[in-house]
MDTraj code that builds the backbone (N, CA, C; nanometers):
import mdtraj as md
import numpy as np

residues = "UNK UNK UNK UNK UNK UNK UNK UNK UNK UNK UNK UNK UNK UNK UNK UNK UNK UNK UNK UNK UNK UNK UNK UNK UNK UNK UNK UNK UNK UNK UNK UNK UNK UNK UNK UNK UNK UNK UNK UNK UNK UNK UNK UNK UNK UNK UNK UNK UNK UNK UNK UNK UNK UNK UNK UNK UNK UNK UNK UNK UNK UNK UNK UNK UNK UNK UNK UNK UNK UNK UNK UNK UNK UNK UNK UNK UNK UNK UNK UNK UNK UNK UNK UNK UNK UNK".split()
xyz = np.array([
    [0.0815, -0.1116, -0.0006],
    [0.0093, 0.0068, 0.0187],
    [0.0804, 0.1310, -0.0061],
    [0.2198, 0.1297, 0.0650],
    [0.3088, 0.2443, 0.0620],
    [0.3185, 0.2696, -0.0546],
    [0.3935, 0.1493, -0.1159],
    [0.4681, 0.1621, -0.2632],
    [0.3503, 0.2287, -0.3600],
    [0.2412, 0.2162, -0.3238],
    [0.1206, 0.2583, -0.4118],
    [0.1213, 0.4267, -0.3697],
    [0.1342, 0.4646, -0.2644],
    [0.0990, 0.5785, -0.2515],
    [0.2389, 0.6522, -0.2758],
    [0.3185, 0.5912, -0.2699],
    [0.4709, 0.6652, -0.3529],
    [0.4911, 0.6793, -0.4938],
    [0.4230, 0.5938, -0.5471],
    [0.4084, 0.5978, -0.7178],
    [0.3420, 0.6823, -0.7688],
    [0.1991, 0.6985, -0.6859],
    [0.1024, 0.8362, -0.6981],
    [0.1804, 0.9496, -0.6801],
    [0.2646, 0.9774, -0.6055],
    [0.2898, 1.1155, -0.5659],
    [0.3885, 1.1022, -0.6542],
    [0.4997, 1.0359, -0.6827],
    [0.6045, 1.0758, -0.7679],
    [0.4934, 1.0716, -0.9387],
    [0.3895, 1.0623, -0.9651],
    [0.3328, 1.0581, -1.0721],
    [0.2596, 1.1857, -1.1000],
    [0.2374, 1.2265, -0.9693],
    [0.1307, 1.3738, -0.9544],
    [0.2333, 1.4738, -0.9811],
    [0.3487, 1.4646, -0.9158],
    [0.4513, 1.5379, -0.9333],
    [0.5130, 1.5565, -1.0711],
    [0.5075, 1.4519, -1.1801],
    [0.5335, 1.4135, -1.2849],
    [0.4032, 1.5255, -1.3980],
    [0.3244, 1.4990, -1.3008],
    [0.2158, 1.5842, -1.3819],
    [0.2299, 1.7679, -1.3777],
    [0.3323, 1.7998, -1.2633],
    [0.3473, 1.9524, -1.2627],
    [0.4883, 1.9987, -1.3066],
    [0.5943, 1.8569, -1.3424],
    [0.7105, 1.9089, -1.3362],
    [0.7505, 1.7610, -1.4421],
    [0.7831, 1.7710, -1.5576],
    [0.8822, 1.7220, -1.6019],
    [1.0247, 1.6866, -1.6045],
    [1.0914, 1.7234, -1.4646],
    [1.2100, 1.7454, -1.4525],
    [1.3301, 1.6373, -1.4157],
    [1.4317, 1.6586, -1.5249],
    [1.4797, 1.5118, -1.5131],
    [1.5148, 1.3966, -1.4009],
    [1.5591, 1.5157, -1.3072],
    [1.5569, 1.4407, -1.1590],
    [1.4400, 1.4093, -1.1037],
    [1.3515, 1.4403, -1.1274],
    [1.2177, 1.3911, -1.0763],
    [1.2086, 1.2350, -1.1476],
    [1.1947, 1.2347, -1.2843],
    [1.2335, 1.0864, -1.3763],
    [1.3327, 0.9879, -1.3129],
    [1.4355, 1.0599, -1.2918],
    [1.5834, 0.9693, -1.2246],
    [1.5615, 0.9147, -1.0682],
    [1.4651, 1.0186, -1.0055],
    [1.4365, 0.9325, -0.8867],
    [1.3141, 0.8507, -0.8551],
    [1.2224, 0.8546, -0.9539],
    [1.0985, 0.7992, -0.9930],
    [1.1869, 0.6274, -1.0327],
    [1.2987, 0.6442, -1.1287],
    [1.2936, 0.5351, -1.2024],
    [1.4208, 0.4560, -1.0835],
    [1.4812, 0.5405, -1.0337],
    [1.5521, 0.4410, -0.8976],
    [1.4929, 0.3684, -0.7559],
    [1.3828, 0.4491, -0.7363],
    [1.3144, 0.4307, -0.6686],
    [1.2124, 0.2823, -0.6758],
    [1.1622, 0.2655, -0.8388],
    [1.0966, 0.1329, -0.8889],
    [1.2082, 0.0521, -0.8530],
    [1.3196, 0.0844, -0.8698],
    [1.4234, -0.0424, -0.8887],
    [1.4480, -0.1016, -0.7679],
    [1.4339, -0.0391, -0.6581],
    [1.4473, -0.0890, -0.5123],
    [1.3246, -0.0997, -0.4357],
    [1.1948, -0.0540, -0.5160],
    [1.0467, -0.1117, -0.4572],
    [0.9981, -0.2394, -0.5419],
    [1.0147, -0.2077, -0.6868],
    [0.9566, -0.3041, -0.6890],
    [1.0539, -0.4497, -0.8305],
    [1.1502, -0.3375, -0.8612],
    [1.2627, -0.4650, -0.9178],
    [1.3135, -0.4059, -1.0758],
    [1.3511, -0.4803, -1.1021],
    [1.4340, -0.4136, -1.2340],
    [1.3045, -0.3876, -1.3555],
    [1.2362, -0.4462, -1.3618],
    [1.1074, -0.4752, -1.4517],
    [0.9916, -0.2823, -1.4331],
    [1.0203, -0.2896, -1.3029],
    [0.9304, -0.1291, -1.2823],
    [1.0092, -0.0295, -1.3460],
    [1.1622, -0.0842, -1.2967],
    [1.2206, 0.0558, -1.3200],
    [1.3013, 0.0758, -1.4358],
    [1.2522, -0.0286, -1.5623],
    [1.2875, -0.0324, -1.7007],
    [1.1869, 0.0309, -1.7457],
    [1.0679, 0.0297, -1.7208],
    [0.9627, 0.0886, -1.7452],
    [0.9583, 0.2624, -1.7166],
    [1.0071, 0.2588, -1.5939],
    [0.9783, 0.4289, -1.5749],
    [1.1303, 0.5142, -1.6657],
    [1.2503, 0.4712, -1.6666],
    [1.3388, 0.4788, -1.7815],
    [1.2941, 0.4728, -1.9098],
    [1.2367, 0.4094, -1.9570],
    [1.1758, 0.3904, -2.0896],
    [1.0907, 0.4983, -2.1056],
    [1.0068, 0.4985, -2.0100],
    [0.9349, 0.6223, -2.0246],
    [0.9567, 0.7656, -2.0084],
    [1.0498, 0.7775, -1.9533],
    [1.1410, 0.9230, -1.9359],
    [1.2430, 0.9412, -2.0599],
    [1.2673, 0.8588, -2.1306],
    [1.3431, 0.8252, -2.1913],
    [1.2872, 0.8825, -2.3659],
    [1.1755, 0.8111, -2.3467],
    [1.0883, 0.8196, -2.4768],
    [1.0508, 0.9405, -2.4380],
    [0.9787, 1.0375, -2.3195],
    [0.9565, 1.1635, -2.3174],
    [1.0449, 1.3046, -2.3904],
    [1.1639, 1.2339, -2.2957],
    [1.2531, 1.3274, -2.3944],
    [1.3058, 1.3396, -2.4801],
    [1.3430, 1.2113, -2.5902],
    [1.3194, 1.2159, -2.7205],
    [1.2609, 1.2993, -2.8086],
    [1.0611, 1.2701, -2.7679],
    [0.9725, 1.3180, -2.8020],
    [1.0147, 1.4741, -2.8189],
    [1.0360, 1.4874, -2.6688],
    [1.0478, 1.6343, -2.6565],
    [1.1520, 1.7566, -2.7165],
    [1.2737, 1.6257, -2.7655],
    [1.4060, 1.6807, -2.8246],
    [1.4969, 1.7478, -2.7149],
    [1.4618, 1.7068, -2.6113],
    [1.5752, 1.7561, -2.4874],
    [1.6726, 1.6487, -2.4857],
    [1.7706, 1.6618, -2.5723],
    [1.9179, 1.5894, -2.5356],
    [1.9671, 1.5435, -2.4605],
    [1.9929, 1.6739, -2.3638],
    [2.1153, 1.6763, -2.2600],
    [2.0209, 1.5796, -2.1269],
    [1.8511, 1.5979, -2.1215],
    [1.8116, 1.4994, -2.0417],
    [1.8228, 1.4072, -2.1047],
    [1.7466, 1.3587, -2.1898],
    [1.7577, 1.2089, -2.2640],
    [1.9073, 1.1328, -2.2459],
    [2.0093, 1.2021, -2.2604],
    [2.1139, 1.1801, -2.2240],
    [2.1314, 1.1211, -2.0533],
    [2.1488, 1.2301, -2.0063],
    [2.0917, 1.2087, -1.8164],
    [2.0111, 1.0951, -1.7880],
    [1.9077, 1.0206, -1.8283],
    [1.8198, 0.9673, -1.8561],
    [1.8991, 0.8416, -1.8510],
    [1.9592, 0.7960, -1.9836],
    [2.0223, 0.6995, -2.0080],
    [2.1371, 0.6445, -1.9588],
    [2.2616, 0.7589, -1.9007],
    [2.3362, 0.7606, -1.8056],
    [2.2676, 0.7141, -1.6811],
    [2.1588, 0.7183, -1.6136],
    [2.1324, 0.6979, -1.4979],
    [2.0867, 0.5410, -1.5168],
    [2.0227, 0.5459, -1.6567],
    [1.9582, 0.4178, -1.6856],
    [2.1219, 0.2950, -1.6391],
    [2.1974, 0.3477, -1.7271],
    [2.3254, 0.2413, -1.7594],
    [2.3759, 0.2560, -1.6357],
    [2.4060, 0.3251, -1.5278],
    [2.4592, 0.3052, -1.4044],
    [2.3638, 0.1804, -1.3297],
    [2.2214, 0.2237, -1.2852],
    [2.1301, 0.1086, -1.2553],
    [2.1995, -0.0235, -1.2706],
    [2.1558, -0.0539, -1.4145],
    [2.2334, -0.1592, -1.5073],
    [2.3301, -0.2218, -1.4542],
    [2.4485, -0.1428, -1.5083],
    [2.5626, -0.1884, -1.4155],
    [2.5432, -0.2125, -1.2854],
    [2.4649, -0.1620, -1.1956],
    [2.4831, -0.1998, -1.0329],
    [2.4488, -0.3355, -1.0185],
    [2.3319, -0.3277, -1.1027],
    [2.2394, -0.4669, -1.0670],
    [2.2966, -0.5657, -1.1505],
    [2.4139, -0.5681, -1.2334],
    [2.4423, -0.6683, -1.3200],
    [2.3970, -0.7584, -1.3950],
    [2.2774, -0.6447, -1.4799],
    [2.2202, -0.6556, -1.5841],
    [2.2888, -0.6636, -1.7022],
    [2.3673, -0.7231, -1.7621],
    [2.4120, -0.7130, -1.8965],
    [2.3600, -0.7052, -1.9968],
    [2.2522, -0.7567, -2.0277],
    [2.1291, -0.7202, -2.1425],
    [2.1378, -0.5768, -2.1107],
    [2.0818, -0.5265, -2.0411],
    [2.0358, -0.4204, -2.0535],
    [2.1538, -0.3108, -2.0545],
    [2.2325, -0.3668, -2.0047],
    [2.3386, -0.2349, -2.0266],
    [2.3855, -0.2382, -2.1750],
    [2.3840, -0.3620, -2.2470],
    [2.3904, -0.3545, -2.3700],
    [2.2751, -0.2985, -2.4652],
    [2.1782, -0.2718, -2.4277],
    [2.0693, -0.2115, -2.4683],
    [2.0917, -0.0481, -2.4886],
    [2.0588, -0.0429, -2.3505],
    [2.0837, 0.1317, -2.3516],
    [2.2385, 0.1855, -2.3837],
    [2.3190, 0.1136, -2.4101],
    [2.4655, 0.1759, -2.4368],
    [2.4026, 0.1868, -2.6002],
    [2.3490, 0.0673, -2.6853],
    [2.3032, 0.0876, -2.7905],
    [2.2348, 0.2328, -2.8387],
    [2.1630, 0.2782, -2.7267],
    [2.1175, 0.3396, -2.7640],
    [2.1621, 0.5529, -2.7393],
    [2.2471, 0.4766, -2.6505],
    [2.3730, 0.6348, -2.6856],
    [2.4398, 0.6439, -2.8120],
])
top = md.Topology()
chain = top.add_chain()
for i, resn in enumerate(residues, 1):
    res = top.add_residue(resn, chain, resSeq=i)
    for name in ("N", "CA", "C"):
        top.add_atom(name, md.element.get_by_symbol(name[0]), res)
traj = md.Trajectory(xyz[None], top)
C-alpha cells in the first residue's frame, strides 16, 4: 500500500514538472521497491518523453542513469541495450 502511495506521489509530481531529476528518482525508487522491470518501464518512459520533446541533454542524463542502475544490478543485457541507445 505504501508503494502505491509513493508511486502516485511521483506521478502527481510528474504532472506538474517533467524535470529529469524527478524521472531519475522515480526510476531508482522503482528499482528498489519493485525491481528491474518497473525501473525499466520508468526509465523507458522518461527516455521516450525527452526524445519526443527533443531535449537531448535530459535524454542523455536518463540514459546515463539507466546504464548506471543496469551496471549496479549486473544486468548485462540491459547494459548493452542502453549503450546502443546512446
